[in-house]
C-alpha positions as CSV (number, residue, x, y, z in Angstrom):
1,M,-0.2,-0.1,-0.4
2,V,1.2,3.7,-0.5
3,T,0.9,6.1,2.1
4,I,0.0,9.8,1.7
5,T,1.2,12.6,3.4
6,D,-0.7,15.1,4.8
7,K,0.8,17.7,3.1
8,A,0.5,15.8,-0.6
9,A,-3.1,15.5,-0.1
10,E,-3.5,19.6,1.0
11,K,-1.4,21.0,-2.1
12,A,-2.6,18.4,-4.6
13,V,-6.1,19.9,-3.3
14,E,-4.9,23.1,-3.2
15,I,-3.7,22.7,-6.7
16,L,-6.9,20.9,-8.1
17,A,-9.4,23.3,-6.3
18,S,-7.0,26.3,-8.2
19,E,-7.6,24.0,-11.3
20,G,-11.4,24.5,-10.8
21,K,-11.6,20.4,-10.6
22,D,-12.5,20.1,-7.0
23,S,-14.0,16.2,-7.1
24,W,-10.7,15.4,-8.8
25,G,-8.4,12.5,-7.6
26,L,-4.7,12.3,-8.7
27,R,-3.3,9.1,-10.3
28,I,0.4,7.6,-9.7
29,Y,1.1,4.5,-13.0
30,S,3.9,2.7,-13.9
31,A,5.3,4.6,-16.6
32,E,7.7,1.4,-18.7
33,G,10.0,-0.1,-16.7
34,G,13.8,0.2,-17.7
35,C,17.1,-2.1,-16.1
36,C,16.5,-1.4,-12.9
37,G,13.1,-2.2,-12.8
38,P,9.5,0.5,-13.3
39,S,9.1,4.0,-13.1
40,Y,6.5,6.4,-11.7
41,G,4.7,9.1,-12.8
42,L,1.5,11.0,-11.4
43,D,-1.5,12.5,-13.1
44,I,-4.8,13.7,-12.3
45,D,-8.0,12.3,-13.5
46,E,-11.5,12.8,-13.4
47,Q,-13.1,9.3,-12.0
48,P,-11.0,6.1,-10.9
49,A,-10.9,3.3,-13.1
50,A,-13.3,0.0,-12.8
51,D,-10.3,-1.7,-11.2
52,D,-8.7,0.8,-9.2
53,E,-8.4,0.6,-5.7
54,V,-9.2,4.2,-4.4
55,I,-7.1,6.1,-1.5
56,E,-8.9,8.7,0.6
57,K,-6.5,11.3,2.6
58,N,-7.3,14.6,4.1
59,G,-10.5,15.5,1.0
60,L,-7.8,14.3,-1.2
61,R,-7.9,10.9,-4.0
62,V,-5.5,9.1,-5.4
63,F,-6.6,6.5,-8.1
64,V,-4.0,2.9,-8.1
65,D,-5.0,0.9,-10.7
66,K,-4.3,-3.1,-9.2
67,N,-1.1,-3.7,-11.1
68,T,0.5,-1.1,-9.7
69,L,-1.2,-1.2,-6.0
70,S,1.3,-4.7,-5.7
71,V,4.6,-2.5,-7.0
72,L,3.9,0.3,-4.8
73,G,4.5,-1.5,-1.4
74,G,5.6,0.6,1.6
75,M,6.2,3.5,-1.0
76,Q,4.8,7.1,-0.1
77,L,3.7,10.4,-1.6
78,D,5.5,13.4,-0.3
79,Y,5.4,17.1,-1.4
80,I,8.8,18.7,-1.4
81,A,9.7,22.3,-1.2
82,D,13.1,22.9,-0.1
83,G,14.6,26.2,-1.8
84,E,16.1,23.8,-4.6
85,R,13.1,21.5,-5.7
86,E,9.5,21.4,-5.4
87,G,6.9,18.9,-6.8
88,F,5.5,15.7,-5.8
89,V,7.8,12.7,-4.1
90,L,7.2,8.9,-4.5
91,S,9.9,7.7,-2.6
92,G,10.8,4.3,-0.2
93,G,9.4,0.8,-1.4
94,D,11.0,-2.1,-2.1
95,A,12.7,-1.0,-5.1
96,P,14.9,-2.5,-6.9
97,S,18.9,-0.9,-6.5
98,C,20.2,-0.6,-9.4
99,S,23.7,-1.9,-10.4
100,S,24.5,-2.6,-14.2
101,G,25.2,0.9,-15.5
102,C,23.3,1.8,-17.7
103,S,21.9,4.9,-18.7
104,S,18.2,5.1,-17.7
105,C,19.0,4.4,-13.9
106,G,19.7,6.5,-11.0
């Protein structure tokens, strides 16, 4: 299961409201995997798909399809604003480490 921090939920609700999409939610999806396993993306979506799990946190709905959810074990969605970078970050979990040296890693 993926956890959503309070800060991520609050920022996402704020962004969706500013776009006039208060009832929409975030979607976490698995993108093509490289030599280090899958990478993940974040998008907005109006409604969950039929096979989605819906995670709710502080007024935010997060949609994750069951296949993606099965590989997100222990991951956390957070929002970072530290002066050098700002945005949503998906971290933690059981992601494999990369030691093959391919250019798509790290």
